[in-house]
C-alpha positions, 0 to 999 in steps of 0.5 A: 624162073626168077619168080620161083627163085625169089619165092624159094629164097624168100621162104628160106631167108624168113625161116633161116632168120627166125631159126637163127634168132631163136637159137642165138637167144637160147645159146646166149641164155646158156652163156649168161647161165655159165657166167651168172655167178661170175657177174652177179653180186660183184658191184659191176655196172650195167655197161660192163655186163653188156660189154661182157656179153657182147664179147662172148657172143661171137664165140657161139656163132660156129654152133648156131650157124650150121644148125640154123642152116640145117633146120631152115633147109629141112623146114623149107623144103619139107614144107614145099613137099608137104604142100605139093609145091615140089610136085608142081615144080617137077611136073613143070620140068623143074628138078631139085637141083634147079630149085636149089640153085638160088639157095646154093648161091646164098649159101656160098655167100653165107659160107664166105661171110662165115669164114671172114667172121671166124677169121676176124671177128671171133679172134678179136672178140675172144681177145677182148673177152679174155682181157676184159675178164682179166681186168674185171678180176683185177679191179674186183679182187673178190671176183678173182678168186674162183671156186675149186681152182687156184687163182693168181693174186699178187704174190699168192695163189689162192684156192677156196672150196666155196664162196658165199656172202653178198659180195662173195667175201665169205670163204670156206676151205682155203688153201694159200701158196705164197710164191717164192722169190727164188722161183723154186716153187711155193715154200709157204702153204697156209690152210684155213677152215674159213675166212673173210675178205675185207677191203676198202676203197681208200686202201690198196691192201686186201685183208684176208682174215683166216680162222682155224688153220695150219701154217707150213714152211719148207726149210732148206738146210745149208748142208746138201746131205740134210736136204733129203730129210725134207725138214719143214715148220708147222704151226697151228693158229686160231686167227691170222691176217694175210695182207695182199697188196693190190696197188698194182692190180687196181691200177688197170684200164678196163680197155687195156688188152695185154693177153695174147697167148691163146690160139683162139685170138689169132687169124689165119696169117697170125696162126701160120706165123705162130706155128712156124715159130712154135715148130722151130722152137720145138725142133730146137728143144728136141736137139738140145734135149738129145745133146744134153742126154748124150753129154750126161751119159758120156756120148757125143756125135763125134764119138758115135760117127767116128770110124776110127778106133778109139784108144782107151787105157787099160782098165781092170775087169772089175773097177770096184776091186781097186776100191775100198768099201767106203769108196765103193759106197760113195761111187755107187751112191754117185752113180745112183744119183746120176741115174736118178737125175738123168731119169728125172731130166728125161721125164721132165723134158718129155712132159715139156715136149708133150705140152709144146706138141699139144699147144702146136696141135691146138694152133693147127686145130684153130687154123682148120676150124676157120675153114670147117665152119664155112664148109659146114654151111654147105654140108648142112644145106645139102643134108637138110634140103634133100632130107626135107624133100624126102620126109615131106614135113614142114613146121617145127615137129619132125624137122627139129628131131632130124636136125638135132640128131644130125647136128649132135652127131656132127658136134660129137664127132667134131669134139671127139676129133679135136680131143684126140688130135690135141693128144696126138692120137691123130693129125690135127687135119683129120681131127678138124675135118673128121666130122665133115668127112663122115657126114659128106657121104650122107649129104651125097646119098640124100641128094641122090635119093631126093633127086630120083624120088627114091625116098629115105628108106625103102621099107618094102625091102625090109618088111616084105620078107618078114610078111612072107615068112609070117604068112608061111608060118600061119598057113603051116600051123593054122591051115584054113578050114574047108 
């Protein structure tokens, strides 16, 4: 039996390694394609490009590994069935479960390695990848300005619709927000039809020459009642130069790592610690928000919980009757302002709590996904191995069709569950494990049918009634001539 185990293990390992390398190369090409615009023409040396790709490689392992196990299992067991090697094994009294024993041992080791890889290597690589991109962007200012989104550079937030030119220094459709020192948002907005970036290695100042645009600046009056008019200054210009100080941005080390605020950079123990802090912070915010609203509307926990009757001074039935028209107008305006302020505070707090809840769900998802990838190796093996034995086809034809369909289903359900759980539509546990829960019965069914030589689908059950119906109709409308 050891000879058979070695033979099966060798066949599977050769197929698995080949499939894994091919799929890994395909996904690497996809990564290069996604970031080619970010890397090309930015005057980066070859070593920086290689480090960029190396840090991005581990993130594709959760996609490549389960698909490789699935495809290798279908191809290996399909080839054995196609060449009647399984028939020889069964005639010798060797069942499918016995034939799979050595491979189950290998898949167990692979699942353990996958978990430790997801728990240690992927967070480290993600940590390095994000920081490396940030540091490159700081060292290469033209690279820091991305198309179609706001980019934070010094005291400015810059958005461009399109970049062109040899080094991406020709800009089209420019919108610039200058940060306010008071922290009350951007009061200065500069728009331009096009522009150009001019930099020099000897200077820490990046010049942005803008053409044909508008300059807007919000003006905050000293009198509070005049602020509702929202006054602002607007001017048109043919050419304007914006100087951006890069003295702090250029003083960076490409090996420095200072970003630590993403859930994908944490291992299991760090995620548990972070989740504990996030949940505590969330609970405190809810309590603080409740107390703040109660104070705004004149309620407090002592008033609500008190069983003793409260003594109030006698008030007129209509409090407005004791006021003149001016006082009534002032009172109603004050009440209206208080209500608007309270509603605004409630809406802002609601959005803030929603974002914090979404962040907590993302951390839970990152925690569960480290276990899902290990289970996915088992799941794909117990789907692929019996499926290959049933379809009895090896090679790269029919097995690839089945593997792609199954994996797309798995990946679609997994993505749908993640999105839904992040928005609070279901618990993060169900979102992360939903695809595994749905496909596990398929693995059990296929293993049962392959063990009992039932086949994938009993077509006789479907076609026999149809055939009988056609025969009856034929005999009725086209009787045989005697």
